[in-house]
C-alpha positions as CSV (number, residue, x, y, z in Angstrom):
1,M,-0.1,0.0,0.0
2,S,1.5,3.3,-1.0
3,E,0.8,6.8,0.7
4,R,-1.2,9.5,-0.7
5,A,0.4,12.5,-2.2
6,A,0.8,15.4,-0.1
7,P,0.0,19.2,-1.5
8,F,3.3,21.0,-2.1
9,Y,1.8,24.5,-1.0
10,C,-1.3,26.3,0.2
11,P,-3.9,26.9,-2.3
12,Y,-4.6,30.4,-0.6
13,C,-1.2,31.9,0.1
14,G,1.2,29.7,-1.8
15,D,3.4,28.9,1.3
16,E,4.8,25.3,2.0
17,D,4.5,25.3,5.6
18,L,1.6,22.6,5.6
19,Q,0.8,20.1,8.2
20,P,-2.0,17.2,8.2
21,S,-5.1,18.3,10.1
22,E,-6.6,16.2,13.1
23,E,-10.1,16.8,11.0
24,G,-9.3,13.4,9.1
25,H,-8.4,12.2,5.7
26,G,-7.4,14.7,3.2
27,A,-7.5,17.9,5.5
28,W,-4.4,20.0,5.8
29,E,-3.3,23.3,7.9
30,C,-1.2,26.0,6.7
31,R,0.8,27.4,9.4
32,S,1.5,30.8,7.4
33,C,-2.1,31.9,6.7
34,S,-3.8,29.8,9.4
35,R,-6.3,28.4,7.0
36,A,-7.4,24.8,6.9
37,F,-8.3,23.0,3.7
38,R,-9.4,19.5,2.4
39,L,-8.3,17.9,-0.8
40,K,-10.8,15.4,-2.5
41,F,-10.3,13.4,-5.7
42,L,-13.4,13.7,-7.7
43,G,-12.8,11.0,-10.5
44,L,-11.3,10.8,-13.9
45,L,-12.5,12.5,-16.9
46,A,-14.1,10.8,-19.8
47,Q,-11.9,11.2,-23.1
48,G,-13.4,14.2,-24.8
49,L,-14.6,16.0,-21.6
50,T,-11.2,17.7,-21.1
51,G,-12.4,21.1,-22.6
52,K,-10.0,20.8,-25.6
53,S,-11.6,21.7,-29.0
54,P,-11.6,19.1,-31.6
55,S,-9.1,19.4,-34.4
56,A,-10.3,19.8,-38.0
57,P,-10.6,16.5,-39.8
58,D,-7.6,16.0,-42.4
59,G,-8.2,17.7,-45.9
60,G,-10.9,19.6,-44.1
61,E,-11.1,23.5,-44.1
62,S,-10.7,25.2,-40.7
């Protein structure tokens, strides 16, 4: 079993002084800005739902 990846920086202030929170799985505390946040994996995107526009077909006009 492998450990989960930890965040590298605070999403609010950008500092790297993070500690796991006592709130439970996925919760972190930033010692610099005194904010707490939770990370949550939502799932995988289906192919084609990435927000990229489809390219023009070969030989077609743009």
